[in-house]
Steps between C-alpha positions, in 0.01 A plus 500: 500500500407868445685598817817320383489691167434831682814436713712412199384816320565713811849352532572577137389861539758551779775314317788747446634278210172543315501878537868511390413294188206723423712808543773369269237405232350849529846654474570299187185604342569860592843477327347352194245765480777775548705343220203495260417855583846624440528303175161635388584850584832489307347308211233769450765753412578298187140542374379821639470798250751769571373860469674700222649845577636791298824591670733793475819512704856627532803291426878545405392506144257779554120508528336172380149380462346143461170331491546191705329258737563561870604170646571606852512832690572629843582837669857488363477388135299336216597192308347517156508281190517642155370345180659155438662441168691188594284201594621480873710820507283758664672836564463577877595826642519635851401864522554681833210719598745782553577506132142461393365816335155371399296198525159457306259211493345555164150332474561426133829298569484147363708190559543267198624145537620342174491142384864437556483631865611867446315775676444849344368814670319771305245782540159544321426336176835550339640206307726301731864518417812319631768711672698503175209673320388197293132421478322209665232312320157475663505118472801488731310672783342233735420737789405874491421634847410859621723443810398815679129458459456153621232439761570241771290244326667554166838479674410180669378346174821604318718343775297179476547492128869562517541231770311252286719590198803437717378158608368407164826582324390804303672767710821690463792249503275211403318438838533202717259253342775267362674507853164420661441208263857372549472521884169321525604225250837451685332474835245241374764300317720498811211376705429216259861395514570536872173380666511130384871463581464669837190292588670174396815583695288594815311175473814305487656686793193473727339164392803289397830648625385552851763634739805306338836666463453565129160674567661721772781601266237585228287697733801695619602566138153627416498735803843630390400538136204715596732772617731502207510828311299511181789614274687181594207302339529728189864413462421129542224523243724681259776239518280186513194593289601778265858413421486132582179358381393779276843532335504116451151513337617769257807304415300180449243682287784684316310833544677797328364739770477424875144386564515293826855623588396864524260478799131474487176432685563130576842562656362790709209279621737220591731742688211635696371146559837417660480827703155419641538129537618506867202725592255251336656202655499642859141635476369173348673276756350700785157454345545136466591481863165656602299231320331283775663151528150350530434581135810306399413211723143484383595496133758228555246300708245517207754340270656793329864479407747750632513685170122504481469629860744782411335594171136469612508589858812684610549744211130603476503589875841678469387717198479816719871444577582463141320826419700658785818375348382647158432836663843504658666400171321777302577768767874390492530479121280777357730781608835342433695699233875417546483127386271578214729758348758217465275233350243658275349828601579798273427866490317471171359189335376514144225227557303374788570154638133418476311573175262362243769327292581127547631374738330801681741480797853571367732365770822615327403866469648773708236706685434817693435508877330765715780482747759578235282779365498665847880480505527638138261787559643604838872475425563469125228733338575815323221703636559494872188672648256322271686171514510491873117557524449222248730278698272544798204415271667180379589409868139554591382276221750230598374512861137476370587201289662324804224581743242397237648156443548449879148618568358251253707220648394597862127488410539146342717395798240601756220323324706179480593542867137495595443181301806340663365584841164339419681191380714486810188514714 
């Protein structure tokens, strides 16, 4: 017996297919690590404290000077940001090194972040003033940092605090906490809607329909629907759910303002459920096919009905496949943005879809989504350098959410798979 196992292990070691699969897995993990590293590096620029410089340079208007934060610099020029008076309207300037007369890094330079998101630079203990000369109340200052005298430990702590403020919703621009809540609630609600329907449809296809003509047509339709672009589902959800069902409910309730007909969490979850339904059905049916026939025959021989056999024997053994379907559905749906922009996701939502007020989960509310936040920050923001860095931070957070949900499901799936193997033995 030991010799047979040794020969099998030796044959697997020399199997080129095994080495190819291992290489592809390693390449995938390397690509994921590279994506995470790039996102993290770019995201840090949104929270890293910029040094403050006293600049003097020549321009067409004559000699100028400015106390500003140096955003980037190279051998050719510096990009600096002056004090912000508008909430998102930082004044960026590119100063060529050939025009630079003097650059000084004053140790008493301070960077002040105000409650409404503005950032002011000053020197020493002078009272902070806005660029128009008006005073700033001390209660409005939420962060006062000596930018040029920060140690590495202090700079790291400041970056962590700013990153937490960005995630928790207390950062410039409101943070991404509402988008984080909206994304997680949407994915969980979509899973609750799609999993029962997908499992029932897969059970009917595999256990009852068999290989009939109708079953073949339905399987082909599922395979084709899995490749339909997501925006098509968004248009379908807009017509059927938002304008059709939602508009009908508003007319029936005689609502003065659109409640159900203006898009919301429920319509978005249903749209994503339709989007991921083919994936769930295909993965679940493949899992049902791997359940040993001896388990079915044994249950029926002991007097169980077909429904009892499916509910008490087949589905418990196939639970790893169900979790695989859940993982694939989450991976497909979590990053979708185009259909959500048509059926409920907005740039700014005044209230969360999940709160402490009855009925706690508000299905008719519009919501924010991390994917749309990435789009808005990267392409529609008013502060390009900072918004692009925050877009990378939001994308990193979205990736962490997806990986976290998938990792939890994978751990549960592996444990259930071991139990299923013990039952099969």
